[in-house]
Rosetta silent file (secondary structure, phi, psi, omega in degrees, C-alpha in Angstrom):
SEQUENCE: MSGIEVRLNTDFFDDRENLMGVAEKILFTGPIDKYYDYKFGELEYRSLRFETEILDEQNYQGNAVVNYTEYEIPYTRIIEHKHFEFDTESPKTVITKEYPDSWNREKEAYYPINNDKNNSLYEKYQKLSKQDSNVIFGGRLGAYKYYDMDKVILEALELVKKEL
SCORE:     score description
SCORE:     0.000 S_00000001
   1 L     0.000  132.321 -179.693   84.020  167.743  144.527 S_00000001
   2 L   -79.545  152.787  176.447   80.456  168.924  144.660 S_00000001
   3 L    89.713    2.932  179.488   79.491  172.590  144.778 S_00000001
   4 L  -110.085  119.758 -178.992   82.237  173.837  142.431 S_00000001
   5 L   -89.585  134.208  173.472   81.020  175.456  139.243 S_00000001
   6 L  -119.616  127.955  177.969   83.183  175.339  136.144 S_00000001
   7 L  -115.547  128.128  178.751   82.485  177.488  133.178 S_00000001
   8 L  -106.603  160.171  177.933   84.118  176.753  129.854 S_00000001
   9 L    52.608   43.060 -178.642   84.387  178.895  126.745 S_00000001
  10 L  -125.417  124.965  176.326   83.803  182.000  128.866 S_00000001
  11 L   -88.513  116.042 -179.415   85.892  185.158  128.490 S_00000001
  12 H   -53.387  -41.108 -173.799   86.325  186.450  132.027 S_00000001
  13 H   -77.442  -14.881  175.120   86.675  190.067  130.829 S_00000001
  14 H   -74.146  -27.790 -175.809   83.383  189.950  128.884 S_00000001
  15 L  -142.493   40.357 -173.311   81.460  189.348  132.082 S_00000001
  16 H   -53.737  -49.267 -177.395   83.905  190.208  134.840 S_00000001
  17 H   -55.944  -51.074 -177.711   81.498  191.904  137.256 S_00000001
  18 H   -65.118  -43.963 -175.148   79.070  188.971  137.254 S_00000001
  19 H   -68.585  -33.677 -179.852   81.766  186.318  137.448 S_00000001
  20 H   -65.870  -21.337  178.971   83.514  187.950  140.408 S_00000001
  21 L   -93.946    3.358 -174.535   80.270  187.524  142.398 S_00000001
  22 L   -79.158  -33.198 -173.233   79.799  183.849  141.543 S_00000001
  23 L  -140.710  163.050  176.144   82.210  182.376  144.090 S_00000001
  24 L   -69.435  -32.071  177.988   84.168  183.142  147.206 S_00000001
  25 L  -134.947  145.378  175.014   87.446  182.480  145.338 S_00000001
  26 E  -123.185  134.452  171.131   88.350  182.521  141.676 S_00000001
  27 E   -92.418  115.630 -178.856   91.308  180.785  140.087 S_00000001
  28 E  -108.560  119.890 -178.315   92.528  183.167  137.397 S_00000001
  29 L  -114.488   12.949  174.578   94.993  181.762  134.878 S_00000001
  30 L   -84.598 -177.061  179.562   94.957  184.617  132.387 S_00000001
  31 L   -63.948  123.934 -176.373   97.517  187.409  132.121 S_00000001
  32 H   -65.178  -32.285  176.407   97.903  189.056  135.529 S_00000001
  33 H   -66.791  -36.856  178.275   98.625  192.469  133.933 S_00000001
  34 H   -67.398  -39.473 -179.466   95.375  192.292  131.948 S_00000001
  35 H   -55.347  -40.568 -178.804   93.476  191.380  135.134 S_00000001
  36 L   -96.022   22.419  177.127   94.694  194.688  136.612 S_00000001
  37 L    50.270   43.038  173.467   93.979  196.582  133.352 S_00000001
  38 L    54.909   33.181 -177.959   97.719  197.094  132.743 S_00000001
  39 L   -50.312  -41.300  179.769   97.910  199.416  135.783 S_00000001
  40 L  -101.959    0.265 -175.158  101.696  199.281  135.915 S_00000001
  41 L   120.512  175.821 -173.600  102.291  198.619  132.202 S_00000001
  42 L   -99.436  127.060  173.609  102.219  195.697  129.911 S_00000001
  43 L   -73.372  153.445 -178.965  104.201  192.520  130.549 S_00000001
  44 L  -100.271  144.631 -179.033  105.853  191.023  127.452 S_00000001
  45 E  -133.074  167.645  171.158  105.054  187.589  126.056 S_00000001
  46 E  -112.153  139.825  176.850  106.093  185.457  123.140 S_00000001
  47 E  -107.654 -178.950  179.282  103.412  184.118  120.856 S_00000001
  48 E  -135.330  153.536  173.741  103.314  181.259  118.411 S_00000001
  49 E  -127.542  138.075 -176.082  102.191  180.796  114.791 S_00000001
  50 E  -117.561  140.597  172.352  101.119  177.409  113.460 S_00000001
  51 E  -128.125  124.348 -175.166  101.188  176.010  109.963 S_00000001
  52 E  -113.047  138.719  179.770   99.413  172.718  109.295 S_00000001
  53 E  -132.877  146.199  169.874   99.936  170.476  106.282 S_00000001
  54 E  -103.762  123.438 -175.881   98.385  167.184  105.064 S_00000001
  55 E  -111.310  142.229  178.106  101.152  165.089  103.540 S_00000001
  56 L   -84.655   56.195  175.278  100.792  162.194  101.099 S_00000001
  57 L  -146.946  151.535 -174.304  103.038  159.937  103.183 S_00000001
  58 L   -72.632  -35.269 -172.419  102.301  157.438  105.900 S_00000001
  59 L  -145.609  119.105 -179.869  104.901  158.647  108.413 S_00000001
  60 L   -89.892  -43.706 -174.394  106.721  161.985  108.420 S_00000001
  61 L  -136.803   -5.568  173.585  108.836  161.846  111.550 S_00000001
  62 L    82.257   -3.615 -176.785  107.930  158.718  113.518 S_00000001
  63 L  -143.095  156.213  177.464  107.012  160.641  116.709 S_00000001
  64 L   -63.613  -41.272 -174.112  104.235  162.877  117.922 S_00000001
  65 E  -138.829  131.973  170.707  106.581  165.814  118.629 S_00000001
  66 E  -126.620  125.796  177.217  110.106  166.633  117.480 S_00000001
  67 E   -94.089  145.842  179.733  111.740  169.817  118.824 S_00000001
  68 L  -124.164  120.471  179.904  114.258  171.817  116.833 S_00000001
  69 L  -107.766    0.037  179.254  116.806  174.023  118.596 S_00000001
  70 L   -69.857  138.479 -178.450  119.025  174.887  115.671 S_00000001
  71 L   -62.163  -35.438 -174.351  119.207  178.582  114.865 S_00000001
  72 L   -71.914  -21.488 -178.215  118.949  177.949  111.117 S_00000001
  73 L   -90.889  122.463 -170.742  115.593  176.169  111.392 S_00000001
  74 L   -75.162  -15.307 -178.751  112.765  178.742  111.643 S_00000001
  75 L  -107.846  158.168 -175.008  110.296  176.568  113.576 S_00000001
  76 L   -97.425  -24.933  178.209  110.664  175.227  117.125 S_00000001
  77 E  -159.256  161.028  170.384  108.807  171.958  116.751 S_00000001
  78 E  -124.664  129.951  178.029  106.823  169.739  114.419 S_00000001
  79 E  -108.636  125.880  174.497  103.800  167.859  115.691 S_00000001
  80 E  -106.736  103.495 -165.513  102.671  164.789  113.801 S_00000001
  81 L   -61.665  -34.985 -175.340   99.081  164.357  115.034 S_00000001
  82 H   -59.571  -25.284 -177.661   98.574  160.680  114.061 S_00000001
  83 H   -77.498  -14.543  171.376  101.043  159.555  116.720 S_00000001
  84 H   -79.509  -30.287 -173.430   98.734  160.966  119.456 S_00000001
  85 H   -94.847   -9.557 -177.201   95.851  158.958  118.020 S_00000001
  86 L    63.241   29.498  176.055   97.803  155.692  117.445 S_00000001
  87 L  -109.660   71.023 -175.276   96.566  155.543  113.862 S_00000001
  88 L   -86.819    2.193 -177.934   99.905  155.105  112.091 S_00000001
  89 L   -91.415  -13.965 -176.750   98.507  153.033  109.243 S_00000001
  90 L   -61.272  141.290 -179.443   96.721  155.836  107.371 S_00000001
  91 L   -72.360  -11.491  175.629   98.437  156.549  103.990 S_00000001
  92 L  -117.461  163.740  176.034   98.413  160.292  104.812 S_00000001
  93 E  -141.963  157.940  179.621   99.607  162.272  107.784 S_00000001
  94 E  -117.616  126.892  176.842   98.965  165.714  109.272 S_00000001
  95 E  -121.638  154.819  174.579  101.803  167.776  110.601 S_00000001
  96 E  -132.224  128.393  171.849  101.856  171.207  112.248 S_00000001
  97 E   -94.836  134.746 -176.055  104.940  173.379  112.402 S_00000001
  98 E  -108.389  121.140 -178.216  105.193  175.741  115.371 S_00000001
  99 E  -112.075  139.541  172.367  106.957  179.066  114.745 S_00000001
 100 E   -66.464  146.782 -176.497  107.943  181.672  117.350 S_00000001
 101 E  -144.996  150.265  175.488  106.002  184.846  116.828 S_00000001
 102 L   -69.403  163.007 -174.435  105.938  188.367  118.283 S_00000001
 103 L  -119.249  146.781  166.218  103.087  189.142  120.592 S_00000001
 104 L  -146.619  174.056 -174.666  100.434  191.842  120.875 S_00000001
 105 L   -64.750  -15.982  176.897   97.161  191.913  122.749 S_00000001
 106 L   -84.080  -11.338 -177.380   95.255  190.442  119.846 S_00000001
 107 L  -105.157  160.603  177.045   97.441  187.298  119.817 S_00000001
 108 L   -70.886  134.155  176.819   97.619  184.408  122.237 S_00000001
 109 L   -92.781  108.885 -177.962  100.251  184.894  124.950 S_00000001
 110 L   -94.687  -43.854 -175.233  102.095  181.562  125.171 S_00000001
 111 E  -131.847  128.691  174.473  105.325  182.329  126.985 S_00000001
 112 E   -66.668  148.802  174.773  106.338  184.990  129.460 S_00000001
 113 L  -100.232   97.218 -172.957  109.545  186.848  128.679 S_00000001
 114 L   -89.135   88.483  171.162  111.396  186.620  132.001 S_00000001
 115 L  -123.415  177.732 -176.406  114.036  189.365  131.919 S_00000001
 116 H   -53.240  -47.023 -175.851  114.867  192.023  134.524 S_00000001
 117 H   -64.010  -47.658  179.346  112.385  194.524  133.195 S_00000001
 118 H   -69.348  -38.145 -179.733  109.403  192.109  133.059 S_00000001
 119 H   -65.832  -36.656  177.618  110.236  190.411  136.285 S_00000001
 120 H   -68.548  -40.573  178.664  110.333  193.748  138.112 S_00000001
 121 H   -65.788  -41.608  176.652  107.003  194.721  136.569 S_00000001
 122 H   -58.062  -41.703 -179.445  105.537  191.334  137.532 S_00000001
 123 H   -55.929  -37.028  177.181  106.637  191.869  141.137 S_00000001
 124 H   -63.806  -45.205  177.831  104.424  194.982  141.259 S_00000001
 125 H   -64.414  -38.544 -178.936  101.445  192.969  140.020 S_00000001
 126 H   -66.320  -42.633  176.225  102.190  190.160  142.438 S_00000001
 127 H   -59.003  -41.943  178.103  102.300  192.604  145.389 S_00000001
 128 H   -64.617  -35.687 -178.040   98.948  194.069  144.239 S_00000001
 129 H   -67.315  -25.362  178.147   97.499  190.576  143.953 S_00000001
 130 L   -63.124  -20.520  179.856   98.144  189.973  147.728 S_00000001
 131 L   -83.610  -13.783  178.824   95.362  192.532  148.326 S_00000001
 132 L  -101.123   87.584 -175.436   92.834  190.350  146.405 S_00000001
 133 L   -73.818  -11.620  179.550   92.129  187.522  148.836 S_00000001
 134 L   -98.463    7.598 -179.070   89.289  186.182  146.663 S_00000001
 135 E  -126.884  130.859  173.139   91.476  185.661  143.560 S_00000001
 136 E  -108.919  124.389 -179.501   94.162  182.979  143.124 S_00000001
 137 E  -100.653  128.119 -179.562   96.550  183.649  140.235 S_00000001
 138 L  -146.128  177.612 -178.552   98.018  180.507  138.626 S_00000001
 139 H    73.575 -177.961 -176.548   99.428  179.005  135.469 S_00000001
 140 H   -56.389  -42.283 -171.464  101.944  180.530  133.075 S_00000001
 141 H   -86.421  -33.664  179.916  100.122  183.830  132.635 S_00000001
 142 H   -72.796  -36.044 -179.538   98.830  184.265  136.163 S_00000001
 143 L   -98.788   -1.980 -177.193  102.217  183.540  137.706 S_00000001
 144 L    45.234   57.561 -177.637  104.177  185.040  134.738 S_00000001
 145 L  -150.944  140.366  175.914  106.438  181.982  134.654 S_00000001
 146 L   -76.700  132.250  175.445  107.157  179.296  132.154 S_00000001
 147 L  -130.262  133.458  165.631  106.032  175.833  133.280 S_00000001
 148 L   -74.157  164.198 -174.712  106.465  172.444  131.714 S_00000001
 149 H   -55.731  -44.444 -179.831  103.362  170.221  132.165 S_00000001
 150 H   -59.753  -35.967  178.415  104.782  168.421  135.200 S_00000001
 151 H   -70.185  -34.904  178.304  105.435  171.741  136.901 S_00000001
 152 H   -63.858  -43.036  179.351  101.929  172.999  136.080 S_00000001
 153 H   -65.720  -42.720  177.951  100.438  169.955  137.833 S_00000001
 154 H   -64.437  -41.536  175.640  102.712  170.409  140.814 S_00000001
 155 H   -57.951  -43.783  179.437  101.828  174.107  141.043 S_00000001
 156 H   -62.371  -42.339  178.266   98.115  173.244  140.922 S_00000001
 157 H   -63.007  -41.954  177.905   98.538  170.690  143.721 S_00000001
 158 H   -64.440  -38.124  176.584  100.488  173.198  145.801 S_00000001
 159 H   -62.886  -41.922  179.668   97.759  175.842  145.284 S_00000001
 160 H   -64.986  -44.120  178.003   95.116  173.373  146.413 S_00000001
 161 H   -59.726  -40.532  178.519   97.121  172.392  149.476 S_00000001
 162 H   -66.459  -43.890 -179.031   97.598  176.048  150.361 S_00000001
 163 H   -73.198  -33.135 -178.107   93.954  176.903  149.918 S_00000001
 164 L   -89.842    0.000    0.000   92.449  173.928  151.675 S_00000001
């Protein structure tokens, strides 16, 4: 669609005043509590820590992603990157183990922690967001909700339908 400007590698909070004046509406997918400068308090998130290894073997797990739900295993998934690239013939492979991690403002917020305390706090931010007609809050952090990829796409389509 013509006339829509997209800016990548831009931290909204580094240039907020200027960016707010660029368009009639802004789609904000960052943390809704940060957008409102933590006015009602800080929502809680879970972060992740990644450890990547190069292994001297052709195939480590046979799939791009294997999830681990056992309590005794400290990581939640292993990603074997070569299976995304379809280069399974290389004599080496690269894997990344994904570990759950505590969150603070200096870390990436990956998953909202949806419990009574945080959901109640989010409701306050959501009510406040109704007053901002030029901002659309979306994604995991803007809606403070966990989404699988199919749900993210559905949410985006629903937002577009609502706005157009």
